[in-house]
C-alpha positions as CSV (number, residue, x, y, z in Angstrom):
1,X,95.9,77.2,75.2
2,X,94.3,74.2,73.4
3,X,92.5,75.2,70.2
4,X,89.5,73.0,70.9
5,X,88.4,74.5,74.2
6,X,86.4,77.7,74.5
7,X,87.9,80.6,76.4
8,X,87.2,80.9,80.1
9,X,85.1,83.8,81.5
10,X,88.3,85.7,82.5
11,X,89.8,85.3,79.0
12,X,86.6,86.5,77.3
13,X,86.6,89.5,79.7
14,X,90.2,90.3,78.6
15,X,89.2,90.3,75.0
16,X,86.0,92.3,75.7
17,X,88.0,95.0,77.5
18,X,90.5,95.2,74.8
19,X,87.9,95.5,72.1
20,X,86.4,98.5,74.0
21,X,89.8,100.1,74.8
22,X,92.6,98.9,72.5
23,X,95.6,99.4,74.9
24,X,95.4,98.5,78.5
25,X,97.8,97.7,81.4
26,X,97.1,94.5,83.4
27,X,95.8,96.5,86.4
28,X,93.5,98.4,84.1
29,X,92.1,95.2,82.8
30,X,91.5,94.1,86.5
31,X,89.6,97.4,87.2
32,X,87.5,97.2,84.0
33,X,86.4,93.7,84.8
34,X,84.1,94.6,87.7
35,X,85.7,92.0,89.9
36,X,85.9,89.1,87.6
37,X,89.7,89.4,86.9
38,X,91.9,89.2,90.1
39,X,95.2,91.0,90.3
40,X,96.9,87.8,91.4
41,X,95.9,85.9,88.1
42,X,95.7,88.6,85.4
43,X,99.3,88.4,84.3
44,X,99.3,84.6,84.0
45,X,96.1,84.8,82.0
46,X,97.6,87.4,79.7
47,X,100.7,85.3,79.2
48,X,98.7,82.3,78.1
49,X,96.7,84.5,75.8
50,X,99.8,86.1,74.4
51,X,101.2,82.6,73.7
52,X,98.1,81.7,71.8
53,X,98.3,84.9,69.7
54,X,95.1,86.4,71.1
55,X,96.8,89.5,72.6
56,X,100.1,91.3,72.1
57,X,102.1,93.3,74.5
58,X,104.8,95.9,74.4
59,X,106.7,98.0,76.9
60,X,106.0,101.6,77.4
61,X,108.6,103.8,79.1
62,X,107.1,106.0,81.8
63,X,110.4,106.8,83.5
64,X,110.1,110.5,82.5
65,X,106.9,110.7,84.6
66,X,108.5,109.0,87.5
67,X,107.2,105.5,86.8
68,X,108.9,102.4,85.7
69,X,108.5,100.7,82.3
70,X,105.1,99.2,82.0
71,X,103.6,96.5,79.8
72,X,100.6,97.5,77.7
73,X,98.3,94.8,76.1
74,X,96.3,95.0,72.9
75,X,94.0,92.6,71.1
76,X,95.4,90.9,67.9
77,X,93.3,90.1,64.8
78,X,93.2,86.5,65.9
79,X,91.9,87.6,69.3
80,X,89.2,89.8,67.7
81,X,88.1,86.9,65.5
82,X,87.8,84.7,68.6
83,X,85.9,87.5,70.5
84,X,83.5,87.9,67.5
85,X,83.0,84.1,67.6
86,X,81.7,84.2,71.2
87,X,85.0,82.9,72.8
88,X,85.5,79.9,70.6
89,X,88.8,79.6,68.7
């Protein structure tokens, strides 16, 4: 993600959702977006944002509950700063 460009609407939605709920899975972000984020694109968006230091992820083990390991995303300090700046890095 180039530092000079503002975030896309999708990227701003990810940050907005993570400000409101600090730990979310990708599909939770899709649901919270009201149709803006698409399931097919959310993980590529999150990957780019993680590479830029705006979000962080970690694996959570849900195998005891009968589910596979899942990746959970959270906003970083840098991501919060960009969010508070209206989506401009």
